N, C-alpha and C positions, 0 to 999 in steps of 0.2 A: 207338498209332501202332508196336505190335507187330504187331498186329492186320494193319493194311494191309505189314508189313512181311514178314507171313507171303504174306496175301494175291498180291504182286506175286513174290516168290518163286517160291510152288508150280509155272505155268508156263514156269520155270526148272528146279527141279527136276526136272519131269517131263520134259522133252529133253532134261536128262544122265540118267532111266535107262532113253529110251528111245532112244538112241543107243548107252548101255551095251546093253543088250538086242541091237540091230540089229551089235552089235563083236562075239555071243559066238553069231549065228545061223550051221550049221552052212551053207546053199548063198549065194551067190556074190552081190553085188545086181545090179540087170541096168540090161542098159544104160539113160540116162536118169534116174537115181533118185539124191542123192546119197549118195557111195561117203568120206564120208572124218568126220566126226566135230568137228573144227575149220572152223570155231569157233562154239561151241555156241550161244552167239546172242552179243547186244548190251548191255552196260545205259550208260547214260547220267544224269547228274547235268546241271541246265540252267540255267544263273541269270538270269533281264533284271533286267536295273536301270536308273532316270536319274542313280542315286548318277556314272554310270560319268563320269555328264556334271553332273556338280556340282548338280541340282535335287533336288526330289522331292514332284511331284506328281501326280496322274492318275494312267497307270497305273507303278506307282511300283516295282513290285514283282514277280516272277512266280520258283517255285520247281516245276521240276518234277523228278519223280523216273519210268527207267522203262528196260523191260526189248522188245527186241527177236528174235522167234524168226529161226532161220537160215530160207532157204529152201525150199523143198519143190517137190516136183512135184506133192502133192495133201492134197489139208486134212486126211487121217491122219492126217497124222504132225506137225500142228499144234497143239498144245497147249492144253485151254479151245476152243478152236473147235466149235461141234458140225459138222460132215459135211453135215451138211440144210443150215445156214444157209452154208455155206463154199460148194456149189456149188450155191447160190442169189444170193450173186454172185457170185459169178462168170459166172452165166448174163445178170446184170443190170449187167453194167463191159465190156460190149459186145468182149468182146477175148475172139474165137474164135482163137486161138492155142493152136498142140500144142505153143510155146515157152516160153510162157506159168510162171511162181511163182507159189506164194504161199509169203506169211509175215502172222502178228501181233503184233502190239506192243502192251503195253502199262502201263501211267502213272498214275502222282497227280499233282498239281501244284493247286496256288496261288495264287490272285491279288488283287493287290493295291492298291485306285481309292482317293485320294482327293484332297480339296480342294488350291486352291496355295497357303494360306495354315494350315498348321496350328495358330498360336497360338487361334482364332476361336472360341469358345465360345458361344452355338449357331454354326455354319463361313453365308457366306455359303450365301443361299440360295439366288445364280444363279448357284454357283459347284459342280461338277462332286459332289454325295454323300458322303458317307465306305460302302465296298462292298468287303468280300469275297467270295469266292467258292474254291472246296473245288472238285474234282471227279476224278473214275477219268475212264481212258477206254481202253477198248479198237475196235484195230482189225482192221482188215481188208484185207491187202495181195496184188493180184496185179500180175503186172509183166513184161515182159518188155524185150528189150535199149532201144526206144523209144516204150515206152507205160507205163505204174501207174495202177493205179484204186487208190482208197482210201475205205474204208467205217469212220466212226468211231461208237459210241453210248456217248453220253459221257452218265452220274449223276451230280450235286454238288447240291452245294447254295448260295445264298448269304446271309446278314445272319449276328450273332454266332457261329453255331453253326461257321461256313467258320474259326473262333479270329484274323481278320486283325487282329482290335481287336488281345491276347494279343500275335502275334507281334514286332507295332510296335512297342507301348507297347515291349514286356518293351526290344526290340530299341537303341530311340530312347533307353531309358534305362541302359541298359550304357554306350554310345560317348559317351552323351549332346549328344546328335543335341537336335530342338528336339523337344520332345517334346508328338503328338496330343494338341490338345485338345476332338477334336468326334465320339472316334467313337460318344457316346450319341445320333447322329442318322443312325446308317446304314440301311441300306439294311435291312430287314424280313426272318426267315428267311423263306427260301420253300425248293424241292428243286426243280431242274432238270431235265432231262432237255433234250440235243439229239440228234438226228440229224448227221451230213457226209459230205456226199458230195464226194467231188478227183477228178478229172482230171489228172496231166502226159501232155507230149507230148515227144518230142524227136526235132522233125523234122533228116533226114535233110543238110540242103541245111545247116543250119548247123554240124553234128558233125564230128567225126573226128579220134573215139576206139579205143585204138589200145592193145590189153593187153600187148603191148609198155615195156620203160622208151623215154619219149617225151614230148615235147610233145601236149599236145594242147587239144580246145577245144570247146565245145559251149553249145546255144542250151536250154532247159527252157522249153517253156509252159503253163500254166494252171489250172483252170477249180474254184470252189469257191463248193457250196451249201451251208451249213449253217441250221437250222431245229429252234424249238422257244420253251419260255417264259423261252428267255435271251436268243438270241440269234435273230434272221432277217436274212439277207445272202448275197446271190453276189458272188464275191471272180471277176475276171480279175486275172493277170498272166508277170510271167519271171523267166526267173535265166540270167543270161548267165557264163561258168567258164573260165577258164582254166590252164594250167598246165603242173607236168609229173606227168609219170605220171595223169592225171584218172579216177577212177574209175569201171564204167558202175553206179551210180544216177544218185539224185534231186536229188543235192545238199545241206548241212545244212537243217534242221527248224527253224524259226521255233518260239514255245509260240504257238502257232494251234490253234485248232480242225482236226484233218481235214491235222497238217504232225508227220509224225513218219520221223524216221532209219533205212531201210531199209540192208542187205548187197550190196555189189554184185552185179547178174545174172550169174549162169552160168548157161547154155541143162543143167538135169538139177540145179537146183538151188543152197547156197551152197559152194561150188570152200573144196579146201581147200589150207593154207596154202604148198603146191606152186605156187600156181596165181599166177598176177602180180596177178590182182583181188584180193586175199585183203587181208585188213590187216594182212597182212604182212610185204606193202613197203611200199618208200617212195613219199607222193605228198604235193604241194605244190603245193596251185591258192588263185588270186582270184577271186573272184565280188562278182558285181551281181545287185541283183534291182532287181523293184516289183510293184505290186498297188496295185487302186483296186477298194476295195468299196460297194458300193450298198445302203446299210444300211437295213432297216423297223423293227427294235427289238434297245435295249439292255439291259436291263434296270440293269447296274451307271447306266447315263444316267438310264433314263424312268423308275427305280422298281420296286414289287413289281407281279407279274401280280392276285394277289390283297388285296394290302391298302395302307391307304394308305403312305403314305412321300416321304420329301424325291426330288425327278426334276427332271431338266431334259431341252432336248429335244435328241436326239439333230440330229449333221450326217445328212445322208439319201446323201452320198459323202466318202469320206474316203477317204483317199491312201497308201500306204506303199512311203518306198525305203529300201532295205538293200542293204550288204555288209563284201568282212571274208575271211579268211582261215580255209584250212582242211588242217589238214594231221595226216596218218595213217602210223602204224608200228609194227613192233612189237605189236598189239593192241589197239591204243592210237586215238581219230582228240581231236583238237582243235580246238575251233574256235571265231574270236571275229568274231562280226557286230556294225557299230554301223546303227540302222535310223534313220530321221525317220517318225514320224507326225503329218499336217498336223491339221486339229483337231478333235475328235468329236464337240463340242456347239456347237450356235448362241454360250452366251453365254460360250464362251472368248473370255476375253482375252489370253492368249498363240499363238502362229500357227501353232506347232504344239511335238511332242520329241521331241528323242531319248533312247534306248535303250540301251546294249550287251548283247550278249549271249553269253556265255562257257558256249560243251560244253567236256563231257569224258567219253568214251565209253571200255569196253574190252569188248573181243568174246575171250572163250578155247574 
């Protein structure tokens, strides 16, 4: 855990040192570059669990800890990301817009998946198998006022080495909940590598955002594709937002591949605290969204790629609807989303699953 914390902290520390060096440079910053050090970045902790709705099955727990850099005008100012990779992504994003800004996001995440009946040992062969996944996300982000592109490289691991069994059994023992009996039959160890590409669009026809303190609304459309030995799917969806001082970003992220929270867009980079779209200003809005995924492969359902393991056939189409509230003030961003996901495998008895996603972020 110490090594993981150091890995996540490194980009932020580098961003701080870069900002500090920039502040002592004798030459003034040219027009169109970031002129202020606030904020240095956005730290976030995200927690998704079906406990919010009184169940304990399927995708039962997600935990993500991440850091997003400030928006910059060039990849040279973004920590960790090589310039060559950043400029290649600029061309591959098909966003030839001189007002675009770039950023990066880094996160660590663990997912826990269980069958419906935790007392069975061995578990029901026709139910979702026990599975755990732990991974790192490295995201390249390019955005304008109306469009955002995200490319994610996601190395990870499924199986006992994910630590899912130890976390769930230990937590259930601590709180006196049902002790999960069947973890000995979980998906086997396997390294997982994912590549994900996502685009978001904000059509002018459905959007009314203003940098002044006023009511606003927008609609954001998105498409996402991910490929790897973990998951293969294509997704399309939308997000509608309305409220007070709706920020010029792309809405709250869920703990899904290719989804990250970014700082509000401003030409020339991340605005300083005097800008009305910084997280210093008060903002509150509600949102509703949905996504349809066309799934070819899901390792947590279909079983291991390179070894024999338990598995059930995945549903080829999965729908997800969600909604909630987002509040920002004094550098703090907090949100809660309720999400409903339709059946994910063919033998699933339940119609779907409700979960809650709580997020707390701090931009400093």
